[in-house]
N, C-alpha and C positions, 0 to 999 in steps of 0.2 A: 504493500500501500504507500503510496506516494503522498507526501503532506505537502499542500499548498501554502500553509499558514504556520506559524510558529509552533514548532513541538521541541519541548526541552527536555532531555532526561538529566536528574539528577540521582547521582550515586556518590556517597561520602562528601556531601556537601559542594561537588563538582560540577557545575551545567555543561551540559554538551546539547549543541543543535542537532535534531534528527531531521533527515529529509526523507526516509523510507524506513518502513518496516516489515520486515517477512514473518509471516505467522505460520508455522508448522506445528503439528500435535504434541511435538516435544519441546521446541523453543521459539523465541520470539529473538530475531537478528535486527538490530538497530545500525542503520547506515546512516553516515553524513557524506552526500556526494558518492564516490565511488569505493569508499573505505568505512571498514566499521568501526563506531565509535569505540570509546575506550570501556572496556569489561561490558559490550554491546551484544553479546550472546547470553541471554536469560533461559536456564534450563526451567521448563515448567512442569517436569515429572517428577525430579528428587530435588530440586532446588527452591521451589516455591510452597510455602506456607498458605499464602491467602492473596488474593487481588482485592483490595478496595478501590472503590471508586465513589467520586460526587461531581454528579452533573452541574451542579450549582456552580461549583469553581473548576470545571472540565480539568479534573484532576485525577490520576490513577495512582495509587500507590501498591506496589509489589512489596510482600514481606517474605524473605526468604527464609528458608528451613534451617534450623540446627542450632549448635550452640555458638555460629559466628554470624546469626541473623542480623540482617540490616534491611533498611526500607530503599526500594527502588523507585522514584516518583517520575511519572509522567505527567508533564503539564503541556496541554494541548489546547492553543487558542481556539480554535474554529469548533464549536460545538458539534456540528455535523461529523467533522475527522475523530473527534471525541468517542461521539456514538459509534462509529464505525470501528473505531478501536476496541472499544469496551465489547462489541458485539465478536469481533475477530479473534479477543482473547478467551471469550467464552465458548468460540467454536473450537478452539484449539486442544481442550481435553476436558473429558467428563469428571474427572476427580477433582478438578481446582475447586477450592472454596472462593467464589466470587460473590461479593456482599457491596449492595449500596450502603452509601455513609453519609453522614451531615459534613458540615463545612469543618468541623473539627477532627476529619479525615489524618491528617498527617498527625496530629498527637496520640489518636488513638493507634495509628499504624506504630508509631515509635514505641508506644507501652506494650502492645504485642511482640515486636521484636525484644525489647528489654526482657520480656519473661522467656521468650525462646531460650535467649542467650543464657538466663537461669537454668534452664532445662526445663521448664515449666510450659505446657503444652496447654492453649486455652480454647476453649469455644468461641466461635466469630458469630456475631449476632447484628442483622442487619439494624440500619438506624431506623427508628420509628418517629413518625410525624403526627401522630394524632394525640389528642388532649389528654390521654391517660399515661402519657409517659412525660418525663421529666428530665431534663439534661443535667448531667453532673457539673455542677459549676468549675470543678477541678481539671476533671479530664475530659469532659465534652461527651461521655458514653449516654446514649438513651437507656433510661431505666423505666419498667414499667412501675406507676405510682402506687405504694402500698403504704398506708401512715402507720401500718405496724413494723415497716421495714424501711425507715426514711434515710436509708444510706446506700451510696452507690456500690452496686455489684462488683465495678470494676475496682475502683480505688479506696473505697471505704469513706469517701467525704460525706458530709451530711448534705440531703436534699431539701430543696423548698419547693413545695407546689403553689403556683398561684390560682 
């Protein structure tokens, strides 16, 4: 897939412009012109724990698996190109955890990666937007509101329902 608009790949706080992405059942290959970007081959089979995305900010965060887990971020300026990329990743593998998130996507992805580095695997939840949820003021995770459990299930911060 060729990108006509801005697509930035961020790994280890290093941004790189991408002009083309090649999707296969096992990998995503990111190119800038005729060459690969640094660390531009992403293993979707054994190297990916989850793919989180937020349509509102046209951002995709790939959380890598294992004790050296990190977050690989795609910022895709054009909404149509963003949606096509999410669809392409979704069609790459049936075993991928692909989850829509809210605008706190990056902090959620980082917290998942930190837990993986500590050897703790967690279940990924899609962000909720209905009125029976409350967003954690600390980590941004959407929690089902329960007055008997007014604490974030992710980080333990106190929740306040409006």
